[in-house]
Biopython code that builds the backbone (N, CA, C, O; Angstrom):
import numpy as np
from Bio.PDB.StructureBuilder import StructureBuilder

atoms = [
    (1, "MET", "N", (-50.389, -69.378, -20.692)),
    (1, "MET", "CA", (-49.089, -69.355, -20.066)),
    (1, "MET", "C", (-48.200, -68.125, -19.837)),
    (1, "MET", "O", (-47.679, -67.694, -18.809)),
    (2, "ARG", "N", (-48.181, -67.567, -21.473)),
    (2, "ARG", "CA", (-47.540, -66.200, -21.157)),
    (2, "ARG", "C", (-47.894, -65.220, -20.625)),
    (2, "ARG", "O", (-47.145, -64.422, -20.062)),
    (3, "ARG", "N", (-49.606, -65.096, -20.764)),
    (3, "ARG", "CA", (-49.794, -63.883, -19.798)),
    (3, "ARG", "C", (-49.540, -64.056, -18.377)),
    (3, "ARG", "O", (-49.202, -63.051, -17.752)),
    (4, "TYR", "N", (-49.649, -65.197, -17.744)),
    (4, "TYR", "CA", (-49.627, -65.401, -16.365)),
    (4, "TYR", "C", (-48.058, -65.167, -16.089)),
    (4, "TYR", "O", (-47.761, -64.475, -15.116)),
    (5, "LEU", "N", (-47.207, -65.618, -16.762)),
    (5, "LEU", "CA", (-45.592, -65.259, -16.701)),
    (5, "LEU", "C", (-45.505, -63.678, -16.880)),
    (5, "LEU", "O", (-44.771, -63.024, -16.138)),
    (6, "ARG", "N", (-46.088, -63.218, -17.643)),
    (6, "ARG", "CA", (-45.950, -61.680, -17.731)),
    (6, "ARG", "C", (-46.551, -60.801, -16.525)),
    (6, "ARG", "O", (-46.095, -59.739, -16.102)),
    (7, "ASP", "N", (-47.677, -61.495, -16.075)),
    (7, "ASP", "CA", (-48.393, -60.948, -14.639)),
    (7, "ASP", "C", (-47.403, -61.165, -13.572)),
    (7, "ASP", "O", (-47.225, -60.232, -12.789)),
    (8, "ILE", "N", (-46.711, -62.280, -13.415)),
    (8, "ILE", "CA", (-45.948, -62.321, -12.604)),
    (8, "ILE", "C", (-44.329, -61.377, -12.416)),
    (8, "ILE", "O", (-43.790, -60.860, -11.438)),
    (9, "GLU", "N", (-43.961, -61.485, -13.823)),
    (9, "GLU", "CA", (-43.093, -60.433, -13.938)),
    (9, "GLU", "C", (-43.415, -58.809, -13.545)),
    (9, "GLU", "O", (-42.629, -57.989, -13.070)),
    (10, "VAL", "N", (-44.651, -58.657, -13.861)),
    (10, "VAL", "CA", (-44.786, -57.122, -13.416)),
    (10, "VAL", "C", (-44.891, -57.075, -12.174)),
    (10, "VAL", "O", (-44.257, -56.199, -11.585)),
    (11, "ALA", "N", (-45.662, -57.936, -11.478)),
    (11, "ALA", "CA", (-46.057, -57.973, -9.702)),
    (11, "ALA", "C", (-44.348, -57.863, -8.946)),
    (11, "ALA", "O", (-44.042, -57.181, -7.968)),
    (12, "LEU", "N", (-43.522, -58.680, -9.690)),
    (12, "LEU", "CA", (-42.274, -58.709, -9.022)),
    (12, "LEU", "C", (-41.511, -57.388, -9.400)),
    (12, "LEU", "O", (-40.710, -57.020, -8.541)),
    (13, "ILE", "N", (-41.607, -56.616, -10.508)),
    (13, "ILE", "CA", (-40.950, -55.468, -10.901)),
    (13, "ILE", "C", (-41.476, -54.470, -9.976)),
    (13, "ILE", "O", (-40.730, -53.770, -9.292)),
    (14, "GLU", "N", (-43.025, -54.375, -9.935)),
    (14, "GLU", "CA", (-43.656, -53.406, -9.023)),
    (14, "GLU", "C", (-43.415, -53.371, -7.549)),
    (14, "GLU", "O", (-43.333, -52.325, -6.906)),
    (15, "ALA", "N", (-43.307, -54.565, -7.054)),
    (15, "ALA", "CA", (-43.001, -54.876, -5.647)),
    (15, "ALA", "C", (-41.578, -54.272, -5.483)),
    (15, "ALA", "O", (-41.364, -53.431, -4.610)),
    (16, "ALA", "N", (-40.582, -54.716, -6.349)),
    (16, "ALA", "CA", (-39.039, -54.079, -6.209)),
    (16, "ALA", "C", (-39.170, -52.747, -5.961)),
    (16, "ALA", "O", (-38.645, -52.193, -4.995)),
    (17, "LEU", "N", (-39.957, -52.108, -6.920)),
    (17, "LEU", "CA", (-39.846, -50.439, -7.335)),
    (17, "LEU", "C", (-40.486, -50.053, -5.729)),
    (17, "LEU", "O", (-39.992, -49.250, -4.937)),
    (18, "ASP", "N", (-41.539, -50.760, -5.564)),
    (18, "ASP", "CA", (-41.975, -50.203, -4.024)),
    (18, "ASP", "C", (-41.159, -50.196, -3.121)),
    (18, "ASP", "O", (-41.028, -49.169, -2.455)),
    (19, "ARG", "N", (-40.494, -51.183, -2.889)),
    (19, "ARG", "CA", (-39.544, -51.411, -1.800)),
    (19, "ARG", "C", (-38.360, -50.641, -1.825)),
    (19, "ARG", "O", (-37.659, -50.539, -0.819)),
    (20, "THR", "N", (-38.088, -50.101, -2.877)),
    (20, "THR", "CA", (-37.102, -49.135, -3.008)),
    (20, "THR", "C", (-37.497, -47.597, -3.271)),
    (20, "THR", "O", (-36.758, -46.668, -3.596)),
    (21, "GLU", "N", (-38.776, -47.605, -3.052)),
    (21, "GLU", "CA", (-39.164, -46.051, -3.375)),
    (21, "GLU", "C", (-38.998, -45.676, -4.598)),
    (21, "GLU", "O", (-38.883, -44.472, -4.826)),
    (22, "GLY", "N", (-38.951, -46.564, -5.591)),
    (22, "GLY", "CA", (-38.786, -46.159, -7.303)),
    (22, "GLY", "C", (-37.376, -45.728, -7.557)),
    (22, "GLY", "O", (-37.110, -44.922, -8.450)),
    (23, "CYS", "N", (-36.496, -46.246, -6.797)),
    (23, "CYS", "CA", (-35.004, -46.220, -7.298)),
    (23, "CYS", "C", (-34.813, -47.524, -8.208)),
    (23, "CYS", "O", (-34.727, -48.677, -7.784)),
    (24, "VAL", "N", (-34.760, -47.086, -9.621)),
    (24, "VAL", "CA", (-34.405, -48.166, -10.398)),
    (24, "VAL", "C", (-33.133, -49.056, -10.211)),
    (24, "VAL", "O", (-33.085, -50.276, -10.369)),
    (25, "SER", "N", (-32.160, -48.266, -9.862)),
    (25, "SER", "CA", (-31.033, -49.389, -9.410)),
    (25, "SER", "C", (-30.846, -50.166, -8.421)),
    (25, "SER", "O", (-30.010, -51.070, -8.389)),
    (26, "ARG", "N", (-31.611, -49.866, -7.546)),
    (26, "ARG", "CA", (-31.774, -50.661, -6.119)),
    (26, "ARG", "C", (-32.610, -51.631, -6.563)),
    (26, "ARG", "O", (-32.167, -52.776, -6.471)),
    (27, "ALA", "N", (-33.908, -51.467, -7.107)),
    (27, "ALA", "CA", (-34.818, -52.432, -7.611)),
    (27, "ALA", "C", (-34.141, -53.767, -8.658)),
    (27, "ALA", "O", (-34.382, -54.971, -8.576)),
    (28, "ALA", "N", (-33.357, -53.139, -9.496)),
    (28, "ALA", "CA", (-32.758, -53.911, -10.575)),
    (28, "ALA", "C", (-31.687, -54.885, -9.451)),
    (28, "ALA", "O", (-31.699, -56.115, -9.489)),
    (29, "ASP", "N", (-31.057, -54.322, -8.767)),
    (29, "ASP", "CA", (-30.054, -55.087, -7.656)),
    (29, "ASP", "C", (-30.752, -56.318, -6.998)),
    (29, "ASP", "O", (-30.238, -57.429, -6.873)),
    (30, "ASN", "N", (-32.132, -55.912, -6.556)),
    (30, "ASN", "CA", (-33.169, -56.635, -5.535)),
    (30, "ASN", "C", (-33.400, -57.896, -6.713)),
    (30, "ASN", "O", (-33.342, -59.061, -6.320)),
    (31, "LEU", "N", (-33.617, -57.649, -7.915)),
    (31, "LEU", "CA", (-34.095, -58.420, -8.747)),
    (31, "LEU", "C", (-32.931, -59.313, -9.677)),
    (31, "LEU", "O", (-33.168, -60.215, -10.482)),
    (32, "ARG", "N", (-31.989, -58.907, -9.394)),
    (32, "ARG", "CA", (-30.900, -59.405, -10.062)),
    (32, "ARG", "C", (-30.542, -59.431, -11.341)),
    (32, "ARG", "O", (-29.984, -60.368, -11.913)),
    (33, "LEU", "N", (-30.946, -58.127, -11.918)),
    (33, "LEU", "CA", (-30.869, -57.702, -13.294)),
    (33, "LEU", "C", (-30.121, -56.388, -13.279)),
    (33, "LEU", "O", (-30.022, -55.564, -12.370)),
    (34, "ARG", "N", (-29.558, -56.388, -14.647)),
    (34, "ARG", "CA", (-28.873, -55.148, -15.091)),
    (34, "ARG", "C", (-30.101, -53.981, -14.948)),
    (34, "ARG", "O", (-31.309, -54.166, -15.101)),
    (35, "ARG", "N", (-29.363, -52.656, -14.589)),
    (35, "ARG", "CA", (-30.466, -51.609, -14.530)),
    (35, "ARG", "C", (-31.035, -51.374, -16.032)),
    (35, "ARG", "O", (-32.215, -51.061, -16.185)),
    (36, "THR", "N", (-30.325, -51.504, -16.925)),
    (36, "THR", "CA", (-30.788, -51.186, -18.148)),
    (36, "THR", "C", (-31.961, -52.359, -18.586)),
    (36, "THR", "O", (-33.068, -51.954, -18.941)),
    (37, "THR", "N", (-31.740, -53.496, -18.556)),
    (37, "THR", "CA", (-32.716, -54.635, -18.305)),
    (37, "THR", "C", (-33.844, -54.289, -17.765)),
    (37, "THR", "O", (-34.922, -54.507, -18.317)),
    (38, "LEU", "N", (-33.739, -53.787, -16.778)),
    (38, "LEU", "CA", (-35.002, -53.451, -15.972)),
    (38, "LEU", "C", (-35.826, -52.288, -16.605)),
    (38, "LEU", "O", (-37.057, -52.300, -16.603)),
    (39, "ILE", "N", (-35.075, -51.272, -17.153)),
    (39, "ILE", "CA", (-35.877, -50.130, -17.731)),
    (39, "ILE", "C", (-36.062, -50.425, -18.945)),
    (39, "ILE", "O", (-36.894, -49.673, -19.454)),
    (40, "GLU", "N", (-35.636, -51.226, -19.672)),
    (40, "GLU", "CA", (-36.630, -51.980, -20.808)),
    (40, "GLU", "C", (-37.746, -52.781, -20.609)),
    (40, "GLU", "O", (-38.759, -52.774, -21.308)),
    (41, "LYS", "N", (-37.515, -53.525, -19.560)),
    (41, "LYS", "CA", (-39.155, -54.465, -19.034)),
    (41, "LYS", "C", (-39.992, -53.361, -18.808)),
    (41, "LYS", "O", (-41.119, -53.383, -19.301)),
    (42, "MET", "N", (-39.535, -52.167, -17.983)),
    (42, "MET", "CA", (-40.655, -51.433, -17.278)),
    (42, "MET", "C", (-41.459, -50.570, -18.600)),
    (42, "MET", "O", (-42.627, -50.181, -18.579)),
    (43, "LYS", "N", (-40.459, -50.405, -19.741)),
    (43, "LYS", "CA", (-40.906, -49.709, -20.903)),
    (43, "LYS", "C", (-42.025, -50.797, -21.509)),
    (43, "LYS", "O", (-43.166, -50.462, -21.830)),
    (44, "LYS", "N", (-41.610, -51.868, -21.587)),
    (44, "LYS", "CA", (-42.345, -53.068, -22.459)),
    (44, "LYS", "C", (-43.783, -53.263, -21.705)),
    (44, "LYS", "O", (-44.817, -53.474, -22.339)),
    (45, "TYR", "N", (-43.739, -53.179, -20.442)),
    (45, "TYR", "CA", (-45.013, -53.397, -19.573)),
    (45, "TYR", "C", (-45.635, -51.875, -19.211)),
    (45, "TYR", "O", (-46.688, -51.892, -18.573)),
    (46, "GLY", "N", (-45.153, -50.743, -19.513)),
    (46, "GLY", "CA", (-45.665, -49.519, -19.357)),
    (46, "GLY", "C", (-45.808, -49.385, -17.663)),
    (46, "GLY", "O", (-46.797, -48.902, -17.112)),
    (47, "ILE", "N", (-44.590, -49.924, -16.944)),
    (47, "ILE", "CA", (-44.645, -49.710, -15.759)),
    (47, "ILE", "C", (-43.858, -48.081, -15.285)),
    (47, "ILE", "O", (-42.757, -47.742, -15.718)),
    (48, "ASN", "N", (-44.502, -47.435, -14.553)),
    (48, "ASN", "CA", (-43.708, -46.071, -14.065)),
    (48, "ASN", "C", (-42.780, -46.138, -12.878)),
    (48, "ASN", "O", (-42.872, -47.136, -12.162)),
    (49, "ARG", "N", (-42.081, -45.399, -12.639)),
    (49, "ARG", "CA", (-41.330, -45.351, -11.253)),
    (49, "ARG", "C", (-42.318, -44.980, -9.848)),
    (49, "ARG", "O", (-42.090, -45.299, -8.682)),
    (50, "GLU", "N", (-43.182, -44.398, -10.260)),
    (50, "GLU", "CA", (-43.813, -43.733, -8.997)),
    (50, "GLU", "C", (-43.808, -44.701, -8.178)),
    (50, "GLU", "O", (-44.245, -44.547, -7.038)),
]
sb = StructureBuilder()
sb.init_structure("model")
sb.init_model(0)
sb.init_chain("A")
sb.init_seg("    ")
for serial, (resi, resn, name, xyz) in enumerate(atoms, 1):
    if name == "N":
        sb.init_residue(resn, " ", resi, " ")
    sb.init_atom(name, np.array(xyz, "f"), 0.0, 1.0, " ", f" {name:<3s}", serial, name[0])
structure = sb.get_structure()
C-alpha cells in the first residue's frame, strides 16, 4: 500500500512540474502545498526540476 501511494505522489509531483515547465513555486501552488514541502518531497523521491 505504501509503495502504491508513493507512486501516486511521485506521478502527481512530476505531472505538476511538467505543467509548470519545472517551476517549483507554481507546481506547489497547483498541488496546494508549500514550496518548501514540495522541495522536501522532491528530495525524498529523487525528483529533479527538469
